[in-house]
C-alpha positions, -999 to +999 in steps of 0.1 A: +497+744-486+526+720-476+527+683-472+494+665-468+509+646-439+527+674-421+500+682-397+464+677-387+450+707-368+417+705-350+401+737-338+374+735-312+358+768-304+345+771-268+333+804-256+362+828-262+390+802-266+400+776-292+417+743-285+443+735-312+456+700-318+489+698-336+503+665-351+541+661-351+556+633-372+585+613-358+607+626-386+593+661-394+593+694-375+564+707-355+544+726-381+536+753-355+570+758-339+596+740-360+607+719-330+618+683-338+616+652-317+652+646-303+665+610-302+692+600-276+708+566-274+739+546-278+748+541-315+722+522-335+693+522-310+672+548-327+670+544-364+648+559-391+627+530-403+629+541-439+667+539-440+673+510-416+689+481-434+693+459-402+659+465-385+638+434-381+604+452-382+587+451-416+562+478-414+533+485-438+546+520-448+512+531-461+498+528-425+523+550-409+518+588-406+538+605-434+551+570-442+578+574-416+587+559-382+616+556-357+627+521-346+643+516-312+655+483-297+667+483-261+692+455-253+691+454-214+721+432-211+744+457-228+762+485-207+748+519-216+767+548-201+739+572-213+710+550-201+683+534-223+672+550-256+648+579-252+630+605-273+622+640-261+599+667-274+593+702-261+559+717-265+536+744-251+502+730-243+476+713-220+476+677-234+497+652-253+491+619-271+517+594-283+511+569-311+532+539-321+530+508-342+532+476-320+548+444-332+528+413-321+557+389-327+582+373-304+609+369-330+619+389-361+612+413-345+610+407-308+579+428-300+580+432-262+570+467-251+583+484-220+579+522-224+583+548-196+568+583-200+581+615-183+569+650-183+591+678-169+614+652-154+587+633-135+575+598-145+539+599-154+531+565-169+542+534-186+531+510-214+540+473-212+528+445-234+537+409-240+532+401-277+509+372-286+534+356-310+517+366-342+537+379-372+516+411-375+514+447-363+489+470-348+490+506-361+480+540-346+482+526-311+478+553-284+505+542-260+502+574-238+478+603-233+476+631-208+448+657-209+454+674-175+486+694-180+487+730-168+489+754-197+525+763-206+558+748-218+566+711-211+593+686-219+580+651-227+603+621-227+596+585-240+621+560-226+626+524-239+630+502-209+639+508-173+668+527-159+691+514-145+690+484-169+675+452-157+677+416-168+650+408-192+638+408-228+648+431-256+621+458-260+610+475-291+595+509-299+581+519-334+574+556-328+550+571-354+538+605-342+528+628-313+498+650-309+496+679-285+469+704-276+472+741-267+446+768-260+445+800-280+423+830-275+395+829-301+399+856-329+362+863-327+348+869-292+313+861-305+322+826-318+296+800-312+301+773-286+312+739-297+316+747-333+343+725-348+365+732-378+390+706-391+418+716-414+443+693-432+477+707-443 
């Protein structure tokens, strides 16, 4: 039935509708639509963690969804004609959740976080964190969630650092996966309220 890690779909039946949660890995297509997360940056600022030979982050692969992640380091003191690194994802839904691994170190790698979140071109949140100088990582960290979107198509963007660039520390993103929710009409109009079915694919 496909990769064990390719998606987690949670179906919540409420009256005549079902809420479907779809998990999209950083490196794999959306199992429902085939859409991929798109990475935009100057050369070398978004790299697949599995193939990166110069990245400082040493992730526990077994704790990452599908054993993959994307590594982005923003160097604010470099000129960037296209702006800071960003990742965009198009989805049709009512909610979105973004999960990353977070480095707790201040060197090898520099684990400062300064993430900006946009939906449909409007800034909707940020995640900033100063690492406690520990050579360790936190996994499955929900860096952003939004459960109040109007039903319909949306464009989500994750940006590494401010734009225009400002003086400051290098900032790191270790993007793991995105979850979004959309509502479908229930196939059975007599479905029971609050019945929950969980399927792994």
